[in-house]
C-alpha positions as CSV (number, residue, x, y, z in Angstrom):
1,M,18.9,7.5,-2.2
2,T,18.3,3.6,-1.5
3,A,15.7,2.2,1.0
4,Q,18.6,1.4,3.3
5,H,20.4,4.3,4.7
6,T,23.9,4.5,6.5
7,E,22.2,7.1,8.5
8,L,18.8,7.9,8.5
9,R,17.6,11.7,7.8
10,D,15.4,13.1,10.8
11,L,14.9,10.0,12.3
12,P,13.2,10.7,15.7
13,S,15.6,10.2,18.8
14,D,13.0,8.0,20.8
15,L,12.9,5.3,17.8
16,K,15.0,2.4,17.5
17,Q,16.4,1.7,14.0
18,E,16.6,-2.0,14.5
19,L,13.0,-2.2,15.4
20,L,11.6,-0.1,12.7
21,P,8.9,-2.3,10.4
22,R,10.5,-3.4,6.8
23,H,7.2,-2.9,5.3
24,V,4.2,-0.6,6.5
25,A,0.4,-1.3,4.9
26,V,-2.0,2.1,4.8
27,I,-5.7,2.3,4.5
28,M,-6.5,5.4,4.0
29,D,-9.7,6.2,4.8
30,G,-11.6,9.9,5.6
31,N,-10.7,12.1,2.4
32,G,-14.5,12.7,2.3
33,R,-15.0,13.4,5.9
34,W,-11.9,15.8,5.7
35,A,-13.4,17.8,2.8
36,K,-17.0,17.9,4.3
37,H,-15.3,19.1,7.8
38,Q,-13.6,21.8,5.4
39,G,-16.4,23.0,3.6
40,L,-15.0,21.4,0.6
41,P,-16.0,18.7,-2.4
42,R,-15.2,15.2,-1.5
43,I,-12.7,15.3,-4.7
44,M,-10.5,18.3,-2.8
45,G,-10.5,15.3,0.1
46,H,-9.0,12.9,-2.5
47,K,-6.2,15.4,-3.7
48,A,-5.0,16.0,-0.5
49,G,-4.8,12.8,0.5
50,V,-2.4,12.4,-2.7
51,D,-0.4,14.9,-1.1
52,A,-0.3,13.2,2.6
53,L,0.5,9.8,0.3
54,K,3.4,11.8,-1.0
55,N,4.8,13.0,2.2
56,L,4.6,9.6,3.8
57,L,6.5,7.7,1.3
58,R,9.2,10.3,1.7
59,C,8.9,9.9,5.3
60,C,9.2,6.1,4.9
61,D,12.2,6.5,2.7
62,D,14.0,8.9,5.1
63,W,13.5,6.8,8.0
64,G,14.9,3.4,6.4
65,I,11.6,1.6,5.8
66,G,12.0,-0.4,2.9
67,A,8.5,-1.1,1.4
68,L,5.1,0.9,1.8
69,T,1.8,-0.3,0.4
70,A,-1.6,1.8,-0.1
71,Y,-4.9,0.9,-0.3
72,A,-5.9,3.4,-3.4
73,F,-8.8,1.9,-4.8
74,S,-10.7,-1.3,-3.8
75,T,-13.1,-3.4,-5.6
76,E,-16.1,-2.0,-3.8
77,N,-15.2,1.4,-4.2
78,W,-16.7,1.1,-7.7
79,G,-20.1,1.6,-6.2
80,R,-19.4,5.3,-5.2
81,P,-21.2,7.9,-7.4
82,T,-20.0,7.8,-10.9
83,E,-18.6,11.2,-11.1
84,E,-16.0,10.6,-7.9
85,V,-15.0,6.9,-9.1
86,D,-14.2,8.9,-12.7
87,F,-12.4,11.9,-10.8
88,L,-10.1,9.3,-9.0
89,M,-9.4,7.5,-12.2
90,T,-8.3,10.7,-13.7
91,L,-6.5,12.0,-10.5
92,F,-4.5,8.6,-10.5
93,Q,-3.1,9.2,-13.9
94,R,-2.2,12.9,-13.6
95,V,-0.3,12.1,-10.6
96,L,1.5,9.1,-11.8
97,R,2.8,11.3,-15.2
98,Q,3.5,14.2,-13.0
99,E,5.4,12.4,-10.2
100,L,7.5,9.8,-12.4
101,R,10.1,11.9,-12.7
102,E,10.5,12.7,-9.0
103,M,10.3,8.8,-8.3
104,M,13.0,8.7,-10.8
105,K,14.8,11.1,-8.5
106,E,14.3,9.4,-5.6
107,N,15.0,5.5,-6.7
108,V,11.5,4.6,-5.7
109,Q,10.1,1.2,-7.3
110,I,6.5,1.4,-7.8
111,R,4.1,-1.6,-8.2
112,F,0.6,-1.7,-8.9
113,V,-1.5,-4.8,-7.5
114,G,-5.4,-5.5,-8.4
115,N,-7.4,-6.5,-11.4
116,L,-6.0,-3.7,-13.5
117,S,-7.2,-5.1,-16.6
118,A,-10.9,-3.3,-15.2
119,L,-9.5,0.1,-15.2
120,P,-9.6,2.7,-18.0
121,L,-7.0,2.0,-20.7
122,A,-5.3,5.1,-20.7
123,L,-4.7,4.7,-16.6
124,Q,-3.5,1.0,-17.6
125,K,-1.0,2.5,-20.1
126,E,0.2,5.3,-17.6
127,I,0.6,2.4,-14.8
128,S,2.6,0.2,-17.3
129,H,4.7,2.9,-18.2
130,S,5.3,3.6,-14.4
131,M,6.1,0.3,-13.5
132,E,8.1,-0.3,-16.2
133,A,10.2,2.8,-15.8
134,T,10.8,2.1,-12.2
135,R,11.4,-1.8,-12.4
136,N,15.3,-1.6,-11.7
137,N,15.1,1.4,-9.0
138,R,16.8,0.0,-5.8
139,G,15.2,2.1,-3.4
140,I,12.1,2.1,-1.5
141,K,9.5,-0.2,-2.8
142,F,5.8,1.6,-3.1
143,T,2.8,-0.6,-3.7
144,V,-0.4,0.8,-4.7
145,A,-3.5,-1.6,-4.4
146,T,-5.7,0.0,-7.3
147,N,-9.0,-2.1,-8.1
148,Y,-7.8,-4.5,-5.5
149,G,-9.7,-6.8,-3.0
150,G,-8.4,-9.7,-0.9
151,R,-10.7,-12.2,-1.3
152,Q,-10.8,-11.7,-5.2
153,E,-6.6,-11.7,-4.7
154,I,-7.0,-15.3,-3.0
155,L,-9.4,-16.7,-5.3
156,Q,-7.5,-15.9,-8.1
157,A,-4.3,-17.5,-6.7
158,C,-6.1,-20.5,-6.4
159,R,-7.9,-20.8,-9.8
160,T,-4.4,-20.7,-11.0
161,I,-2.8,-23.3,-8.4
162,A,-5.8,-25.1,-9.7
163,H,-5.4,-25.1,-13.5
164,K,-1.2,-26.1,-13.1
165,A,-2.5,-29.2,-10.5
166,Q,-4.8,-30.3,-13.6
167,Q,-2.3,-29.4,-16.0
168,G,0.1,-31.8,-14.1
169,L,2.6,-28.9,-13.4
170,L,2.2,-29.1,-9.6
171,Q,1.3,-31.9,-7.2
172,P,-1.3,-31.0,-4.3
173,D,1.6,-31.9,-1.6
174,E,3.6,-29.5,-3.3
175,I,1.3,-26.4,-2.2
176,D,2.4,-24.8,0.9
177,E,2.7,-21.3,1.8
178,A,5.3,-20.2,-0.4
179,T,4.0,-21.7,-3.7
180,F,0.5,-20.1,-2.8
181,E,2.4,-16.7,-2.3
182,R,4.1,-16.9,-5.0
183,H,0.9,-16.9,-7.1
184,L,-0.3,-13.6,-5.3
185,Y,-0.3,-10.3,-6.6
186,T,2.2,-9.2,-3.9
187,E,4.9,-12.0,-4.6
188,G,8.2,-10.5,-3.9
189,V,7.4,-8.4,-1.4
190,C,7.5,-9.1,2.2
191,D,4.3,-9.0,4.4
192,P,3.6,-6.0,5.8
193,D,5.1,-5.5,9.7
194,L,2.4,-2.7,10.5
195,L,-1.3,-2.1,8.9
196,I,-2.0,1.8,9.8
197,R,-6.2,2.4,9.5
198,T,-6.8,6.3,9.6
199,S,-10.4,8.0,10.6
200,G,-11.0,5.4,13.3
201,E,-12.7,2.8,11.7
202,M,-11.8,-0.6,13.3
203,R,-11.7,-3.3,10.1
204,V,-9.3,-4.1,7.2
205,S,-11.8,-4.1,4.1
206,N,-10.5,-6.8,2.3
207,F,-7.1,-5.4,2.4
208,L,-4.1,-7.6,2.0
209,L,-6.5,-10.7,4.2
210,W,-3.2,-13.0,3.5
211,Q,-0.2,-10.5,3.8
212,I,-1.4,-9.3,7.3
213,A,-1.7,-12.3,9.3
214,Y,0.7,-11.5,11.8
215,A,0.9,-7.4,11.3
216,E,0.6,-5.1,14.2
217,I,-2.6,-3.0,13.5
218,Y,-2.6,0.6,14.5
219,I,-5.8,2.3,14.3
220,T,-6.0,6.5,14.4
221,E,-8.9,9.0,14.7
222,A,-6.8,11.2,12.3
223,L,-8.3,11.4,8.8
224,W,-6.1,10.8,5.9
225,P,-5.1,14.0,4.6
226,D,-4.3,14.7,8.2
227,F,-1.9,11.8,8.9
228,N,1.4,13.3,9.0
229,R,4.9,12.9,9.8
230,N,3.9,13.6,13.4
231,E,1.1,11.3,13.3
232,F,3.0,8.5,11.4
233,H,6.0,8.7,14.7
234,H,3.3,8.0,17.0
235,A,1.8,5.1,15.0
236,L,6.1,3.9,14.8
237,C,6.3,4.3,18.6
238,A,3.3,2.3,19.5
239,Y,4.7,-0.5,16.8
240,Q,7.9,-0.5,18.8
241,Q,6.1,-1.0,22.3
242,R,4.3,-4.3,20.8
243,D,5.6,-7.6,21.8
244,R,5.6,-9.6,18.4
245,R,5.9,-13.1,19.4
246,F,4.4,-14.8,16.6
247,G,2.0,-17.0,18.1
248,K,5.1,-18.3,20.6
249,V,5.3,-17.7,24.0
Protein backbone atom coordinates (compact mmCIF):
# COMPACT_ATOMS: atom_id res chain seq x y z
CA MET A 1 0.00 0.00 0.00
CA THR A 2 1.29 3.45 -0.85
CA ALA A 3 0.05 6.98 -0.28
CA GLN A 4 -0.94 7.21 -3.95
CA HIS A 5 -3.70 4.80 -4.89
CA THR A 6 -4.88 4.14 -8.43
CA GLU A 7 -8.33 3.53 -6.99
CA LEU A 8 -9.03 4.99 -3.59
CA ARG A 9 -10.80 2.75 -1.14
CA ASP A 10 -14.23 3.92 -0.05
CA LEU A 11 -13.73 7.55 -1.11
CA PRO A 12 -17.16 9.22 -0.75
CA SER A 13 -18.68 10.05 -4.12
CA ASP A 14 -19.09 13.75 -3.26
CA LEU A 15 -15.33 14.22 -2.77
CA LYS A 16 -13.12 15.06 -5.73
CA GLN A 17 -9.83 13.20 -5.73
CA GLU A 18 -7.98 16.07 -7.41
CA LEU A 19 -9.11 18.48 -4.66
CA LEU A 20 -8.06 16.39 -1.69
CA PRO A 21 -5.46 17.98 0.62
CA ARG A 22 -1.96 16.57 0.29
CA HIS A 23 -1.31 17.02 3.99
CA VAL A 24 -3.73 17.19 6.92
CA ALA A 25 -2.73 18.40 10.39
CA VAL A 26 -4.87 17.80 13.47
CA ILE A 27 -5.06 19.37 16.91
CA MET A 28 -6.59 16.53 18.89
CA ASP A 29 -8.54 18.34 21.59
CA GLY A 30 -11.21 17.12 23.97
CA ASN A 31 -10.01 13.75 25.32
CA GLY A 32 -10.50 14.80 28.95
CA ARG A 33 -13.92 16.33 28.34
CA TRP A 34 -15.00 13.23 26.43
CA ALA A 35 -14.02 11.04 29.39
CA LYS A 36 -15.83 13.33 31.83
CA HIS A 37 -19.01 13.18 29.73
CA GLN A 38 -18.74 9.38 29.82
CA GLY A 39 -18.22 9.35 33.57
CA LEU A 40 -14.70 7.96 33.08
CA PRO A 41 -11.24 9.04 34.32
CA ARG A 42 -9.30 11.36 31.98
CA ILE A 43 -6.84 8.62 31.04
CA MET A 44 -9.65 6.69 29.34
CA GLY A 45 -10.18 9.70 27.09
CA HIS A 46 -6.54 9.51 26.00
CA LYS A 47 -6.91 5.79 25.24
CA ALA A 48 -9.98 6.51 23.14
CA GLY A 49 -8.07 9.32 21.45
CA VAL A 50 -5.39 6.86 20.30
CA ASP A 51 -8.07 4.76 18.60
CA ALA A 52 -9.45 7.87 16.86
CA LEU A 53 -5.97 8.75 15.59
CA LYS A 54 -5.36 5.22 14.26
CA ASN A 55 -8.69 5.35 12.44
CA LEU A 56 -7.89 8.75 10.93
CA LEU A 57 -4.47 7.56 9.75
CA ARG A 58 -6.07 4.58 8.01
CA CYS A 59 -8.75 6.81 6.50
CA CYS A 60 -6.15 9.24 5.11
CA ASP A 61 -4.30 6.33 3.57
CA ASP A 62 -7.47 4.84 2.11
CA TRP A 63 -8.52 8.15 0.60
CA GLY A 64 -5.14 9.03 -0.90
CA ILE A 65 -3.99 11.78 1.48
CA GLY A 66 -0.21 11.50 1.57
CA ALA A 67 0.65 13.08 4.93
CA LEU A 68 -0.91 13.38 8.38
CA THR A 69 0.54 15.35 11.29
CA ALA A 70 -0.92 14.98 14.79
CA TYR A 71 -0.33 17.25 17.78
CA ALA A 72 0.19 14.62 20.47
CA PHE A 73 1.91 16.55 23.29
CA SER A 74 2.80 20.23 23.44
CA THR A 75 5.60 21.89 25.39
CA GLU A 76 2.86 23.42 27.54
CA ASN A 77 1.35 20.02 28.40
CA TRP A 78 4.06 19.41 31.00
CA GLY A 79 1.94 21.67 33.21
CA ARG A 80 -0.75 18.99 33.49
CA PRO A 81 -0.98 16.77 36.62
CA THR A 82 2.08 14.53 36.97
CA GLU A 83 -0.03 11.37 36.96
CA GLU A 84 -1.58 12.30 33.62
CA VAL A 85 1.76 13.22 32.03
CA ASP A 86 3.33 9.96 33.23
CA PHE A 87 0.40 8.01 31.84
CA LEU A 88 0.71 9.74 28.46
CA MET A 89 4.43 8.97 28.21
CA THR A 90 3.76 5.31 29.02
CA LEU A 91 0.83 5.23 26.59
CA PHE A 92 2.95 6.64 23.75
CA GLN A 93 5.62 4.03 24.40
CA ARG A 94 3.17 1.12 24.56
CA VAL A 95 1.25 2.16 21.44
CA LEU A 96 4.45 2.53 19.42
CA ARG A 97 5.60 -0.94 20.42
CA GLN A 98 2.21 -2.51 19.70
CA GLU A 99 1.56 -0.76 16.39
CA LEU A 100 4.96 -1.05 14.71
CA ARG A 101 4.15 -4.32 12.96
CA GLU A 102 0.92 -2.84 11.58
CA MET A 103 2.70 0.29 10.40
CA MET A 104 5.21 -1.84 8.55
CA LYS A 105 2.40 -3.85 6.97
CA GLU A 106 0.60 -0.65 5.93
CA ASN A 107 3.86 0.91 4.65
CA VAL A 108 3.53 3.90 7.01
CA GLN A 109 6.57 6.13 7.50
CA ILE A 110 6.42 7.53 11.03
CA ARG A 111 8.35 10.56 12.22
CA PHE A 112 8.43 12.41 15.53
CA VAL A 113 9.10 16.15 15.77
CA GLY A 114 9.73 18.33 18.79
CA ASN A 115 12.27 18.47 21.60
CA LEU A 116 12.53 14.71 21.92
CA SER A 117 15.59 14.85 24.20
CA ALA A 118 13.34 15.93 27.11
CA LEU A 119 11.20 12.77 26.87
CA PRO A 120 11.79 9.70 29.08
CA LEU A 121 14.71 7.61 27.81
CA ALA A 122 12.57 4.51 27.28
CA LEU A 123 10.20 6.49 25.07
CA GLN A 124 13.11 8.06 23.19
CA LYS A 125 14.42 4.57 22.38
CA GLU A 126 10.99 3.41 21.18
CA ILE A 127 10.69 6.52 19.00
CA SER A 128 14.14 6.02 17.47
CA HIS A 129 13.39 2.35 16.80
CA SER A 130 10.06 3.07 15.10
CA MET A 131 11.48 5.86 12.94
CA GLU A 132 14.43 3.77 11.84
CA ALA A 133 12.27 0.71 11.15
CA THR A 134 9.84 2.68 8.94
CA ARG A 135 12.37 5.06 7.37
CA ASN A 136 12.25 3.40 3.94
CA ASN A 137 8.48 2.92 3.86
CA ARG A 138 6.86 4.75 0.98
CA GLY A 139 3.29 5.00 2.19
CA ILE A 140 1.64 7.80 4.09
CA LYS A 141 3.97 10.13 6.01
CA PHE A 142 2.76 10.16 9.60
CA THR A 143 4.28 12.88 11.78
CA VAL A 144 3.69 12.97 15.53
CA ALA A 145 4.44 16.29 17.25
CA THR A 146 5.61 15.38 20.75
CA ASN A 147 6.97 17.91 23.24
CA TYR A 148 6.46 20.29 20.36
CA GLY A 149 6.00 24.06 20.30
CA GLY A 150 5.85 26.20 17.17
CA ARG A 151 7.66 29.17 18.71
CA GLN A 152 10.39 26.91 20.05
CA GLU A 153 10.80 25.32 16.63
CA ILE A 154 11.25 28.72 15.01
CA LEU A 155 13.74 29.80 17.68
CA GLN A 156 15.88 26.70 17.27
CA ALA A 157 15.90 27.20 13.49
CA CYS A 158 17.03 30.81 13.99
CA ARG A 159 19.79 29.75 16.37
CA THR A 160 21.09 27.09 13.98
CA ILE A 161 21.08 29.52 11.05
CA ALA A 162 22.77 32.20 13.18
CA HIS A 163 25.55 29.77 14.18
CA LYS A 164 26.12 28.87 10.54
CA ALA A 165 26.28 32.54 9.57
CA GLN A 166 28.69 33.21 12.45
CA GLN A 167 30.93 30.41 11.18
CA GLY A 168 30.85 31.78 7.65
CA LEU A 169 28.91 28.78 6.33
CA LEU A 170 25.94 30.92 5.32
CA GLN A 171 25.66 34.52 4.20
CA PRO A 172 22.73 36.63 5.47
CA ASP A 173 21.48 37.37 1.96
CA GLU A 174 21.36 33.61 1.29
CA ILE A 175 18.69 33.13 3.96
CA ASP A 176 15.34 32.73 2.25
CA GLU A 177 12.18 30.74 3.00
CA ALA A 178 13.61 27.54 1.57
CA THR A 179 16.73 27.88 3.73
CA PHE A 180 14.64 28.51 6.82
CA GLU A 181 12.36 25.54 6.13
CA ARG A 182 15.36 23.23 5.88
CA HIS A 183 16.12 24.01 9.53
CA LEU A 184 12.62 23.23 10.84
CA TYR A 185 11.67 19.92 12.45
CA THR A 186 9.32 19.27 9.53
CA GLU A 187 11.98 19.56 6.81
CA GLY A 188 11.11 17.33 3.87
CA VAL A 189 7.33 17.29 4.42
CA CYS A 190 5.05 19.66 2.50
CA ASP A 191 3.09 22.25 4.50
CA PRO A 192 -0.41 21.26 5.64
CA ASP A 193 -3.25 22.19 3.32
CA LEU A 194 -5.85 21.59 6.01
CA LEU A 195 -5.67 22.10 9.78
CA ILE A 196 -8.44 20.46 11.81
CA ARG A 197 -9.14 21.28 15.43
CA THR A 198 -11.70 19.38 17.47
CA SER A 199 -13.77 20.41 20.52
CA GLY A 200 -14.71 23.82 19.11
CA GLU A 201 -11.69 25.75 20.38
CA MET A 202 -10.75 28.70 18.13
CA ARG A 203 -6.96 28.78 18.43
CA VAL A 204 -3.90 27.08 16.96
CA SER A 205 -2.13 26.56 20.31
CA ASN A 206 1.46 27.06 19.16
CA PHE A 207 1.16 24.34 16.50
CA LEU A 208 3.08 24.52 13.20
CA LEU A 209 3.09 28.33 13.25
CA TRP A 210 5.32 28.64 10.17
CA GLN A 211 3.84 25.72 8.27
CA ILE A 212 0.14 26.64 8.50
CA ALA A 213 0.57 30.11 7.00
CA TYR A 214 -1.81 29.21 4.14
CA ALA A 215 -3.59 26.19 5.59
CA GLU A 216 -7.37 26.10 5.54
CA ILE A 217 -8.66 25.84 9.12
CA TYR A 218 -11.63 23.66 10.04
CA ILE A 219 -13.11 23.73 13.55
CA THR A 220 -15.56 21.08 14.73
CA GLU A 221 -17.47 20.82 18.00
CA ALA A 222 -16.81 17.05 18.05
CA LEU A 223 -14.50 15.94 20.82
CA TRP A 224 -11.41 14.12 19.54
CA PRO A 225 -12.44 10.54 20.48
CA ASP A 226 -15.67 11.11 18.49
CA PHE A 227 -13.82 12.30 15.38
CA ASN A 228 -14.55 9.46 12.95
CA ARG A 229 -14.69 8.99 9.16
CA ASN A 230 -18.00 10.79 8.98
CA GLU A 231 -16.56 13.83 10.78
CA PHE A 232 -13.49 13.74 8.53
CA HIS A 233 -15.75 13.55 5.49
CA HIS A 234 -17.49 16.75 6.65
CA ALA A 235 -14.11 18.44 7.09
CA LEU A 236 -12.99 17.48 3.59
CA CYS A 237 -16.28 18.62 2.07
CA ALA A 238 -15.81 22.02 3.72
CA TYR A 239 -12.20 22.13 2.53
CA GLN A 240 -13.16 21.40 -1.07
CA GLN A 241 -15.62 24.31 -1.02
CA ARG A 242 -12.91 26.82 -0.09
CA ASP A 243 -11.43 29.12 -2.73
CA ARG A 244 -7.68 28.88 -2.12
CA ARG A 245 -6.21 32.00 -3.72
CA PHE A 246 -2.97 32.28 -1.69
CA GLY A 247 -3.24 36.06 -1.67
CA LYS A 248 -4.06 36.32 -5.38
CA VAL A 249 -7.30 37.39 -7.00
